[in-house]
N, C-alpha and C positions, 0 to 999 in steps of 0.2 A: 522662526518658531519651531520648537522641539516637537518631535512626533512621537506619541506613546509607544512603548516597546511592541505592544500587541497589535499595533496598527501599522507595523512597518516590517518588511521582511528582509532578512540579510542572507545572502547567498554564499554558501560554502560549497565550492566545487572540487571534485577530485575524481580520478579514475578509480572504478570499482572493479575488483576480480569477478570472475564468471561464477554462475550458480546453477544453471540448468542445462541439461544435455538436450539439444535439439538438432545438432548435426547439419551439414549441408555444405555448399561450396560458394564460389565468390558470386556476389549479387550482381545482376545485370546492370544496375544503375551505376556500379562502380567503374564500368568501361566508358560511359559517356559523362561529362561534366554536368553535376546538378545545377551549376549556373546557367545552364541552357533553359531553365525555367524562367520565362519572361513575364512581366506584367504581375496581375494579381494572382497570388497563391491560393489554391483551395485545397484545404486539408479535409480528410475524413477522420472522425473520431468514433471508435467502437468502445462504449463503456460496458463495464462487466456486470452491473447490478444496480440496485437502488438503496443501498444502505447510506448513512450519512457521508461516509468517505466518498461513494460514487457521485452522490448528489453535489457535494461541495467540488469535487473534481471537475464534474461536468460544468459547473458555474464558473470555475476558474479557466477551463479551456475555452468557454465561450467568451468570457471577458477579455482574455489576452488575445484571442483571435480578433475581436472587434478592435481593441487598441492598437494591433498591429496592421489593420486593413487586410486581414486575411479572411478569405472565404471559408465557410465551415459546413459539413454535412455530418449529422451524427446518427447514431444507431445504439441501442441498448440490447445486450445479449441476455439480460435477465437471468445470469447464471446458468445458462444452458450453452453446451459447447457446440452443438449443432447450429444453434442460432447465430453464434459468433462467427462461424464459417460462412454462413449465408449473409450476414451482415457485411462481411469483408468483401465478398463477391459484389454484393449490391453497390458498395461504395466504389469499388473498383470500375464498375460499370458506369458510373457517374463521373468518371474522368477526373478524380482527384490527384492531385500532385504528390500526396503521401498520405499515409494512415498513422494515427496514433491508436493503439490498442492497449486497453486495460483488460487483460486476458482472463477467461474463465477457467481454462484447462491448457497447459502447456502441450498435451498431445494434440489437441484441436488446433492449437496456434501453429503447430509444424505444418498442418495442412493449409492453413490460412496464409502463412509465410510463402509456401510453395506457389499458391495461385497468384500472391502478389508479385512474386519474383517472375513468373511467367508472363505477367501484364507489364512488367517494368515499373511497378509502383513501390517504392521503398516503405517500409514499415519501422515505426518507432514505438517503443515498448515502455509501459509504466509498470513499476513493481516488479518485474523479472528481466532477466537478460540471458540470451542463449550463450552456450559455450563458445560456439562460433560466431563472433559478432560481425563477420562479413556478410552475414544473412540479413543483417538489419541496418538501417540507417543510424539508429542510436537507442539510447534507453535512459530512463531515470529511475534508480532503484534506491532502496533504504532498508529492505526487510531483514537483512543479516544484522545490521547494526542495531536495528529496533530489539530484535530477540536477545542480542547479547547484552543490551543495557538492562532489560528487565531481569534477566538471570543475574547479572553482576549486582543488582540492588538487593535481590534475595540474598546472595552470598554474604554481603555486608550486613544485612539486617540479621540474619540467622546467626552470625558471629560464631560459627563453629558447631552449633547445636545440630543434633540430628533431627530434620525436619521433613515432613511430607508435603508433596506439591501435586495439585490437580491440574489438568489442562483442558481448556474448552477452545478447540481450534475453529477456524473459519470453514470455509468449503474447500475439500480436498482438490488437488490438481494444479494450484498455482501459487499465489502470493502467501497463502496461509502455510503451505508446506515449507517454504523457505524460513518463514518467520518462526514456525515451531521447532524446525531442525536447529536453527541457531540459537533458539532459547535452551534447548535440552543440551546442546553441545557445550554451552557455557555455564550450565548449572555446577555448583561445587560438588564434591564428593559427598558431603553431609546432607545433601538434599536428595531425596528420592521421589521420583515421579510414580505415584501409585494410582493414578487414573488419567486417561486421556481419550476424549471423545470429540467429534466435530459438533459445533453449534450451528454451522451453516450459515453464520451471520445473521441469524434469526433470533430475536430476543425470546420468542415463545419457546423455541426449541431449546435455547440456552438455559431457560428457566427450569425446563425439564431435566436436563442433563445435570445442571447444578443440585437440583433436588435429589436425584438419584445418587450422585457422587457423594453427597454429605451424608446421605444415609448409609452408604456403603463404607464411608471413611469418616466417622463422626469426629475424629481427632486431626483432621486435616489442618494443616498449618497455612498454606499458600494456595492461591488459585491464579494461574495465568490465563487470561482470557483475550482472545485475538482481536476484539474490538470493543469499544466502550459502550455501545448499544447492548451487546450481549453482557457486559459486565454489570450494568445496572440490573438486568433481569437475574443474573446470578446472585448478586447482592441480596436481593429480595428472597430468594430461594434458600440462601444460607441462613440468612436471619430467621426465616420462618421455621427453619428446621433446627434451630439452637446452634448455628455455626456463626454466631456474631464475631467470633474471634479469628475467623479466616481473614487473611490479609490478601486483597485482590491487587494484582499488578496487571496492567493493561496496556492498550495501544490507542493513540490518536491525538489527544490534546484539546478536546472540544471544550467550549466554555462550561457545559454542564459537568464534565469530568473534573475540571478545575475546581469547580465548587464542591464536588464529591471528595476531592483530595483535602480540602480545608476541613470539612466536617467528619473526616474519618471513614467515609464509605469505601474509599480507595486508598490504597497505601502509596501507589506509585503508577504512572503512566509514562509512556515515551510519546512525546510529540513528534509526528510525522505530517507535517501540514499539507492538507490536500490542496490548498491554495498555492503553496510553493510549488508542488508537483505538477500541477496543471500548468502554471505558469512558464516553468522550466521547459515542459514538453513542447509547448507551442513555440517558445522563443528559440530553442535548440534545433527544432524541425526547420524553421524558417532559415536560421543561420547555417544549418548543414546543407540544406538545399542550395542555397546561394553561395556555398562554399566560403563562408565567413567563419571567423574563429569561434569555436565551440567544442566542448568535451563531447566525443561521441558516447561515452557512458559516463553520465552525470549522476549526481547523488543529492537527493533531497536532504536538507538539513534535519537532523533529529537530535532530540534532547530528553534526558531523563528528567521528568518533572515530579516533584513532591510537594507537600504542603509549604515547604519552606521557599520554592521558587515558582509557585504556581502564577503568581502576578506578572512573571516576565516571559512566560511561554509564548511562542509564536502565534500569530492569528491562524486558526484551523480553516476556516471558510473565507472566501473573498468577501470584503466588505460590500454593502450594498451601494449600488451606484447613486 
């Protein structure tokens, strides 16, 4: 029996270049074979917040751990760097075999990596990767590609016209920075960024930012918004202020956003499945601990999605059991 496209994941793996400077030296677990981990593996997962991405990521990590008979301890940093470090310390104290971290802030993460190194607990990252990959067990990343695809869609849509672009970023300090930097780096010369402010992954904040942006830039052509929850709020603000023609490009690929592509509220999004990210993270950590074949730096499949191909976008959140 055939499986519907949105109910089945297809992995596309590749090595990915580095993106963030965290510095460091050889990790202690590299001197002792990870295959020394016997019996049931227990992982710690430190999530970064409570957006739809974080919620679906959590569900995917938990589901994949169950399916692989892996023990799991979890914590949520709620977008607070100090809480992230405390969570890492707490899970290390629970004798986990490895940590998966969706970081809030790369500077805080540097301290967390140091603590894990000292305890001999390897760290696997989602969404960011250090410059010196010897400091981590591995990573699953996609943010540079996401930003590039949204920027290239604007280049094609603008077709050489001089256009203005506003940006509503997420929370500074981690994945959002990589995403925004990649987006701006790939914008064509005829597209000018006229406004950029963080929305903190908060729809209420994003609506306020969008309202102020459209008042200051009434002729705004495009808005790049760092996740779809904020993008829905921005759409309402633009429409209320006479900015119905602002074309929104965003990130995630949720079912709600696919509907918004079809009815014109969004112009484009980039699917970066939280289900794929969580599944890859757990499976790769287990394989790397057991010294089985796995890419150390792996990549979640991403795809530009518009009205034309919305029906074939990957499943964003894990299906219900």
